[in-house]
Every structure is written in C-alpha cells, then in structure tokens.
C-alpha positions as a LaTeX table, in Angstrom:
\begin{tabular}{lrrr}
\hline
Residue & $x$ (\AA) & $y$ (\AA) & $z$ (\AA) \\
\hline
Met1 & $-58.21$ & 8.77 & 36.92 \\
Ser2 & $-60.51$ & 11.02 & 38.95 \\
Ala3 & $-62.13$ & 14.23 & 37.72 \\
Thr4 & $-59.76$ & 16.29 & 39.88 \\
Glu5 & $-56.64$ & 14.68 & 38.38 \\
Ile6 & $-57.31$ & 15.56 & 34.75 \\
Ala7 & $-56.66$ & 18.91 & 33.07 \\
Trp8 & $-59.90$ & 20.86 & 32.56 \\
Phe9 & $-60.20$ & 23.78 & 30.17 \\
Lys10 & $-62.87$ & 26.24 & 29.09 \\
Ser11 & $-63.64$ & 27.52 & 25.63 \\
Ser12 & $-61.87$ & 30.68 & 24.53 \\
Tyr13 & $-65.41$ & 32.02 & 23.98 \\
Ser14 & $-66.23$ & 31.74 & 27.70 \\
Gly15 & $-66.62$ & 34.98 & 29.59 \\
Ser16 & $-63.95$ & 36.22 & 31.96 \\
Ser17 & $-66.29$ & 36.06 & 34.97 \\
Gly18 & $-66.21$ & 32.24 & 34.83 \\
Asp19 & $-69.94$ & 31.67 & 35.22 \\
Asp20 & $-72.26$ & 29.74 & 32.91 \\
Cys21 & $-69.44$ & 27.73 & 31.34 \\
Val22 & $-68.72$ & 24.12 & 30.67 \\
Glu23 & $-65.27$ & 22.67 & 31.09 \\
Val24 & $-63.81$ & 19.90 & 28.97 \\
Ala25 & $-61.03$ & 17.42 & 29.63 \\
Val26 & $-59.55$ & 14.98 & 27.15 \\
Thr27 & $-58.48$ & 11.56 & 28.41 \\
Glu28 & $-57.23$ & 8.52 & 26.53 \\
Gln29 & $-60.62$ & 6.82 & 26.80 \\
Ala30 & $-63.10$ & 9.67 & 26.34 \\
Ile31 & $-63.98$ & 13.34 & 26.59 \\
Gln32 & $-65.21$ & 14.57 & 29.98 \\
Val33 & $-67.61$ & 17.52 & 30.19 \\
Arg34 & $-68.70$ & 19.27 & 33.40 \\
Asp35 & $-70.48$ & 22.39 & 34.62 \\
Ser36 & $-67.89$ & 24.89 & 35.86 \\
Lys37 & $-70.30$ & 26.15 & 38.54 \\
Asp38 & $-70.59$ & 22.69 & 40.11 \\
Ala39 & $-67.33$ & 20.85 & 39.56 \\
Ser40 & $-68.16$ & 18.43 & 42.38 \\
Arg41 & $-70.81$ & 16.71 & 40.22 \\
Arg42 & $-69.80$ & 13.73 & 38.15 \\
Pro43 & $-68.81$ & 14.81 & 34.62 \\
Phe44 & $-70.66$ & 13.74 & 31.50 \\
Thr45 & $-68.53$ & 11.33 & 29.48 \\
Val46 & $-68.67$ & 10.95 & 25.71 \\
Gly47 & $-66.58$ & 8.82 & 23.38 \\
Arg48 & $-64.10$ & 10.45 & 21.03 \\
Glu49 & $-66.20$ & 9.66 & 17.95 \\
Gly50 & $-69.34$ & 11.12 & 19.52 \\
Trp51 & $-67.43$ & 14.24 & 20.53 \\
Ala52 & $-66.09$ & 14.66 & 16.99 \\
His53 & $-69.65$ & 14.51 & 15.63 \\
Phe54 & $-70.82$ & 17.07 & 18.19 \\
Val55 & $-67.98$ & 19.49 & 17.44 \\
Gly56 & $-68.56$ & 19.11 & 13.70 \\
Phe57 & $-72.27$ & 19.85 & 14.13 \\
Ala58 & $-71.57$ & 22.86 & 16.37 \\
Ala59 & $-69.06$ & 24.25 & 13.86 \\
Glu60 & $-71.70$ & 24.15 & 11.10 \\
Ser61 & $-74.25$ & 26.06 & 13.19 \\
\hline
\end{tabular}
C-alpha cells in the first residue's frame, strides 16, 4: 500500500492553516507519520507497540 492510498489525518489540535503539522495514518502493519508540508517524502513508520508507548508518554506530559 503506498502513502497516497492510505487515509491520513491530522490532530484536532492542529491549526486551521494546515502548516507545521504532522499527519498520521494507521495501517494493519504499522503507524505511518509524515510532515504535512512535504507529503512527497517517505513517511516515518513505527510499530503499533512503539506508537502506543509514544502516545502514552505524550499524554503524561
């Protein structure tokens, strides 16, 4: 599945102007993360367990 075929979304905390945001897509294998300003670059991929740890850490901060 290519980066253009998956459903990308931004955080509800992202600004309405659309700049300086990351986009996230959930696939069966992993979580894809990309810079919304440069969607042509290859996304960063992280496993589901790693993503869960990251989100848990961010929620505590």
